[in-house]
C-alpha positions, 0 to 999 in steps of 0.5 A: 624217179619222180624227183628226176622227172620233176627236175627235168620239167623245171629245167626244161621250162627254165631253158625254154623261158630263157631262150624265148626271153633272149630271142625277144631281147635280140629281136628288139635290140638288133635293129637298134644295134644296126642303126647305131652301127650305120650312124657310126659309119656315116660319122666316120665317112665324113671324118675321113672325107672332110669335104664330103656332104653326102655319100652313096654305097657302092654295090661291090660284093665283099667290099664296103665302099662309099662314094663321097660327094662334096657340097656341089654334089661332085665326087670327092673320093671314096671311103673304104671300110676294111679289116684284117688281122692285127696282133691280138685280133681283127683291126677294122678301119676306114680310109678316105681315098682320093677319087683317083685312089692315088692318095689317102685323105685320112684314116680312122681305126673303127675297131681293134683289140690290140694290146692296151697301151702299145697296140692301141696307139694305132688309134691315136693321132701321132700314128693316124696323122701319118696317113694324111695325104699319103701316096698309095703308089706303088703301095704303102710302106713302113719303116721302123725306128727312122723318119719316113723319107718317101711319100708312101711311107709311115713310121711304125710305133715302137713296141707295137710294130706288128699292129702298125704293120697290120694297119699298112697291110690292111690298107694295101690289101683294100686299096689294091682290091679297089684299084683292080675293080677300077681297072676292070670297070666295076668301080666307076 
């Protein structure tokens, strides 16, 4: 019985010490992680909005949107950070949009866990470059196994159709929400 109590005391002490150590490390690391995420988002904003020189976050519940300004402090457009489901998990992207929301300036995939060698091709230039100057009206469409013929159409990646279609669906959903907010006057 004495050995059982001793073991419980030792295990409890180790648990308390480990928990305290983890909480301390987390308290120290969390602010650094947030700073790195903010820096990464800022760099991505300027990559999808190359004219951008500064930005301000737009306060809209449920959306991460930035109004981007050029060197003359005139509105250049928006940067929308948005995510949705892909084939293997969440896909998080950022899209640079014209100020009238009718064109995509550029996109970048920020985070994904798609199938290596196939689904991960959504992060590569041949796929992402299809979105440069792509029209968003009525919505972005995709085509499989053929060259796009419409100004709002992209070609899916062979072998990664689900991932390609997921990017299109994520963009359409996010842009649709922004357009509704613009129509209601919440997005100025």
